[in-house]
C-alpha positions in Angstrom: -23.9 31.0 -15.1 -25.9 34.1 -13.8 -27.1 36.6 -16.4 -26.5 39.4 -13.9 -23.6 41.5 -13.2 -22.9 43.7 -10.2 -20.3 45.9 -9.9 -19.2 48.7 -7.1 -16.7 51.2 -7.5 -14.7 52.2 -4.6 -13.2 55.2 -6.4 -14.7 58.8 -6.3 -12.9 59.7 -8.9 -15.6 60.9 -11.9 -13.4 60.6 -14.8 -12.5 57.1 -13.6 -16.0 56.3 -12.9 -17.4 57.4 -16.3 -14.7 55.6 -17.8 -15.7 52.2 -16.3 -19.1 53.0 -16.8 -18.3 53.7 -20.7 -16.0 50.5 -21.0 -18.5 47.9 -19.4 -21.5 49.2 -21.7 -19.2 48.8 -24.6 -18.0 45.2 -24.0 -21.1 43.9 -22.2 -22.5 40.7 -23.4 -26.1 41.6 -25.0 -27.8 38.8 -22.8 -26.5 40.3 -19.7 -28.1 42.7 -16.8 -25.6 45.0 -15.2 -25.9 47.0 -12.4 -23.2 49.4 -11.3 -23.1 51.6 -8.1 -20.7 54.7 -7.4 -19.8 57.7 -6.2 -18.1 61.0 -7.4 -16.9 63.6 -5.1 -16.4 67.2 -5.8 -17.9 67.0 -9.2 -19.6 68.6 -11.9 -21.2 66.2 -14.4 -22.5 67.7 -17.7 -24.8 66.2 -20.3 -23.0 65.1 -23.9 -24.7 68.1 -25.7 -24.1 70.9 -22.7 -22.1 74.0 -22.8 -19.7 73.9 -19.4 -19.5 77.7 -19.6 -23.0 78.4 -19.8 -24.1 75.8 -17.2 -21.6 76.1 -14.7 -19.4 78.4 -12.7 -16.2 77.2 -14.1 -14.2 80.0 -12.4 -15.1 79.0 -8.8 -15.1 75.5 -9.6 -11.3 75.9 -10.9 -10.8 78.0 -7.4 -12.2 75.1 -5.5 -10.7 72.0 -7.3 -14.1 70.9 -8.8 -13.6 68.4 -11.4 -15.9 69.2 -14.8 -16.8 66.0 -16.2 -18.9 65.0 -19.3 -20.6 62.1 -19.9 -22.1 59.9 -22.7 -25.6 60.4 -22.0 -27.9 63.6 -22.4 -29.7 65.5 -20.0 -28.6 68.6 -17.6 -25.9 69.4 -15.1 -25.6 67.7 -11.7 -23.2 68.5 -9.0 -21.8 65.3 -6.8 -20.2 65.0 -3.4 -20.0 62.0 -1.2 -24.1 62.9 -0.3 -24.8 61.7 -3.6 -25.1 58.0 -4.8 -25.2 57.1 -8.5 -26.7 53.9 -10.0 -26.5 52.7 -14.1 -28.6 50.1 -14.9 -27.6 48.2 -18.4 -29.1 45.5 -20.4 -29.2 44.2 -24.4 -32.4 44.5 -26.2 -35.1 43.7 -26.4 -34.7 43.1 -22.7 -33.4 46.9 -22.0 -36.2 48.9 -20.4 -35.9 52.0 -18.5 -39.2 51.5 -16.6 -38.0 48.2 -15.3 -34.7 50.0 -13.7 -37.0 53.0 -12.7 -38.9 50.3 -10.5 -36.0 48.6 -9.3 -34.8 52.1 -7.4 -38.4 52.5 -6.2 -38.7 49.2 -5.0 -35.1 49.7 -3.1 -36.5 53.0 -1.6 -39.6 51.3 -0.3 -37.4 48.7 1.7 -36.1 52.0 3.4 -39.1 53.5 3.9 -39.3 56.2 1.2 -42.1 56.1 -1.2 -40.9 58.0 -4.2 -42.6 58.2 -7.5 -41.2 58.7 -11.3 -42.3 61.7 -13.0 -42.6 62.6 -17.0 -39.3 64.4 -16.8 -37.0 61.6 -15.7 -36.9 62.7 -12.1 -37.9 60.6 -8.9 -39.7 62.9 -6.6 -41.2 62.5 -3.2 -44.1 64.4 -1.7 -43.7 66.3 1.0 -45.4 69.2 3.5 -43.6 71.8 1.6 -44.5 70.0 -2.0 -43.2 67.7 -4.4 -39.4 67.7 -4.1 -36.9 65.7 -6.4 -34.1 63.4 -5.1 -33.2 61.6 -8.3 -32.5 62.7 -12.1 -31.7 60.4 -14.8 -30.1 60.0 -18.3 -30.3 57.6 -20.9 -28.0 56.0 -23.7 -28.9 53.6 -26.3 -27.4 51.9 -29.1 -28.6 49.3 -31.7 -28.2 46.6 -29.7 -28.2 47.6 -25.9 -29.1 50.8 -23.2 -28.4 52.1 -20.1 -30.4 54.0 -17.4 -28.2 55.9 -14.9 -29.2 58.3 -12.2 -28.2 60.2 -8.9 -29.8 59.9 -5.6 -29.5 62.7 -3.2 -28.7 61.1 0.1 -27.0 64.2 2.2 -25.5 66.4 -0.6 -24.3 69.8 0.3 -26.9 71.9 -1.2 -25.2 74.8 -1.0 -22.2 73.7 -2.9 -24.7 72.8 -5.5 -26.0 76.3 -6.0 -22.3 77.5 -6.1 -21.3 75.7 -9.3 -24.6 74.9 -11.0 -25.4 78.8 -11.0 -23.2 80.5 -13.7 -22.2 83.9 -13.2 -24.0 85.9 -16.2 -22.3 85.9 -19.4 -23.5 87.0 -22.7 -23.2 83.7 -24.2 -25.4 82.5 -27.2 -25.4 78.9 -27.0 -26.6 76.0 -28.8 -27.2 72.9 -27.0 -29.0 71.5 -23.9 -29.7 73.9 -21.0 -30.3 72.4 -17.7 -33.7 72.6 -15.9 -33.6 73.5 -12.2 -35.7 71.8 -9.9 -36.5 71.9 -6.0 -34.4 69.3 -4.7 -34.7 66.9 -1.3 -32.2 64.7 0.5 -33.6 61.5 1.4 -31.8 61.7 4.9 -34.5 64.7 5.7 -36.9 61.7 5.5 -34.9 58.6 6.7 -31.7 59.9 8.3 -30.6 55.9 8.4 -30.1 56.2 4.5 -26.5 55.9 3.9 -24.8 54.8 0.7 -24.0 51.8 2.0 -27.7 51.0 2.8 -28.6 52.4 -0.3 -26.6 50.0 -2.0 -27.7 47.1 -0.1 -31.4 47.7 -1.0 -30.9 48.5 -4.5 -28.6 45.2 -5.1 -31.6 43.1 -3.1 -34.1 44.9 -5.5 -32.3 44.2 -8.6 -31.4 40.2 -7.5 -35.5 40.1 -6.7 -36.6 41.4 -10.1 -34.6 39.0 -11.9 -34.7 36.1 -9.4 -31.0 35.4 -9.4 -28.0 36.7 -7.5 -24.5 37.1 -8.2 -21.2 37.9 -6.3 -20.3 41.8 -6.4 -17.3 42.8 -8.3 -15.4 45.8 -6.6 -13.7 48.2 -8.9 -11.1 50.6 -8.3 -7.6 51.9 -10.2 -6.0 49.3 -8.2 -8.0 46.6 -8.7 -9.5 46.6 -12.2 -11.7 43.8 -13.9 -11.1 43.1 -17.6 -12.6 45.6 -19.6 -11.6 45.9 -23.2 -10.4 48.9 -24.3 -10.1 50.7 -20.8 -7.1 52.8 -20.9 -8.3 54.4 -24.3 -11.6 55.2 -23.1 -10.1 56.6 -19.6 -7.7 58.7 -21.3 -10.6 60.0 -23.5 -12.8 61.0 -20.3 -9.7 62.6 -19.0 -9.0 64.7 -22.0 -9.9 68.6 -22.0 -11.0 68.3 -25.5 -13.8 65.6 -24.6 -15.0 67.7 -21.5 -14.9 71.1 -22.6 -13.9 70.7 -26.6 -16.9 68.7 -27.2 -19.3 71.8 -26.5 -21.4 72.7 -29.4 -20.6 76.3 -31.4 -21.7 79.3 -29.7 -21.2 83.2 -29.5 -20.1 85.3 -26.5 -20.1 89.1 -26.4 -17.8 91.0 -23.6 -17.0 94.5 -23.2 -15.0 96.7 -20.6 -13.9 100.2 -20.3 -10.4 101.2 -19.0 -9.0 104.3 -18.2 -7.2 104.2 -22.0 -10.5 103.2 -23.7 -13.3 100.9 -24.2 -12.8 97.6 -25.5 -15.7 95.3 -27.0 -15.3 91.6 -27.9 -17.2 89.3 -30.0 -16.1 85.6 -30.1 -17.6 82.6 -32.3 -16.6 79.5 -30.6 -16.4 75.9 -32.5 -15.3 72.8 -30.5 -13.8 74.9 -27.8 -11.4 76.9 -30.1 -11.9 80.6 -31.0 -12.9 80.2 -34.6 -14.2 83.9 -35.1 -13.1 87.3 -33.4 -14.0 90.9 -33.7 -12.5 93.3 -31.3 -13.7 97.2 -31.3 -12.3 99.9 -29.4 -11.8 103.7 -29.1 -8.2 103.4 -27.7 -6.0 106.1 -29.5 -3.5 103.6 -30.0 -5.5 100.4 -31.4 -2.6 98.6 -33.3 -2.2 96.2 -29.9 -5.5 95.2 -30.1 -5.8 94.6 -33.9 -2.8 92.4 -33.4 -4.9 90.8 -30.6 -7.8 90.1 -32.9 -5.6 88.1 -35.2 -3.4 86.5 -32.3 -6.9 85.0 -30.7 -8.0 83.4 -33.8 -7.6 79.6 -33.5 -6.4 79.7 -29.8 -8.4 77.3 -27.3 -11.3 78.9 -25.4 -9.4 78.8 -22.0 -6.6 80.4 -20.1 -3.9 78.8 -22.1 -5.3 80.3 -25.5 -5.8 83.9 -24.1 -2.2 83.8 -22.3 -0.7 82.6 -25.6 -2.2 85.4 -27.7 -1.6 88.2 -25.2 2.0 86.8 -24.7 2.4 87.4 -28.6 1.1 91.0 -28.5 3.1 91.5 -25.6 6.1 90.8 -27.2 5.4 92.6 -30.4 4.2 95.7 -28.6 6.2 96.0 -25.4 5.2 99.6 -24.8 1.8 98.7 -24.3 2.3 95.9 -21.9 0.4 97.4 -18.6 -2.6 97.6 -21.3 -2.3 94.3 -22.2 -1.8 93.1 -18.6 -5.5 94.5 -17.8 -6.7 92.9 -20.9 -5.4 89.8 -20.1 -6.8 89.7 -16.5 -10.3 90.7 -17.7 -10.1 88.0 -20.3 -9.3 85.3 -17.9 -12.2 86.1 -15.7 -14.8 86.7 -18.4 -14.0 83.5 -19.7 -13.2 81.2 -17.0 
């Protein structure tokens, strides 16, 4: 029986693929070496310790139907479309060694006529006439008895969309957690236009087999064709949960202010686990009572449109004569917190 396992996802749903990855990792035999190949469409994936409101233009993502997904590993935020391929190598210890998986990727690219090299920042790069350009970023996760190395490979990604979603609007956030480092990037099809997702997967498979001197039949995974993965349903539900993707954010503060025709408003939020833990509102409005009620109503709410709307609705009901002013505050907050 082969010690290798090769899996391909035919789904482009990031929440499904990340759940498959996690379920495989938790259930795999410690004697196995696994290669999982997959793609996501219309997705921003953030690291385990990142703040989505700081890293991403969450308002534009919502408008454009872009999925936010938090992965189990660390590292920075990345945009995925179908021009980007993903790989995951898993192995039990002591065989797990991220330098081996990095070499397998480089060997596969050599088959495709691309001479890549690894950097000290977990990236793979190529030398071009314009200088060094990044085409792959990686992240890692280890437990006591196993580890994985997963990464992206840019083939023909839409770089303009990458800039749309990974350049957040300036927000006055003081955030803990890991901040992404932006690099100058390149699509590999600019070097070799025959490098497709299928060609890359074939090369990675061959390099994987060659390194270990074994072959194995691939397993194809989709929501309609699931292998036996213990606890997959619970893992998938967690991956889809707003509280994992947004609520797992480290504590941060947010300060916003605006001047309306009826007065200026300044808000200071302290956010814990994506809930408004503390809020202070300052205003020179001649009728501050509705804003004082809003300060109380916001406490404990989710830091999202649902929480904002619930608090404003409460104040609206309590102070119906201030409806117009509260609607202005609602629209302002929904834009600022998106």
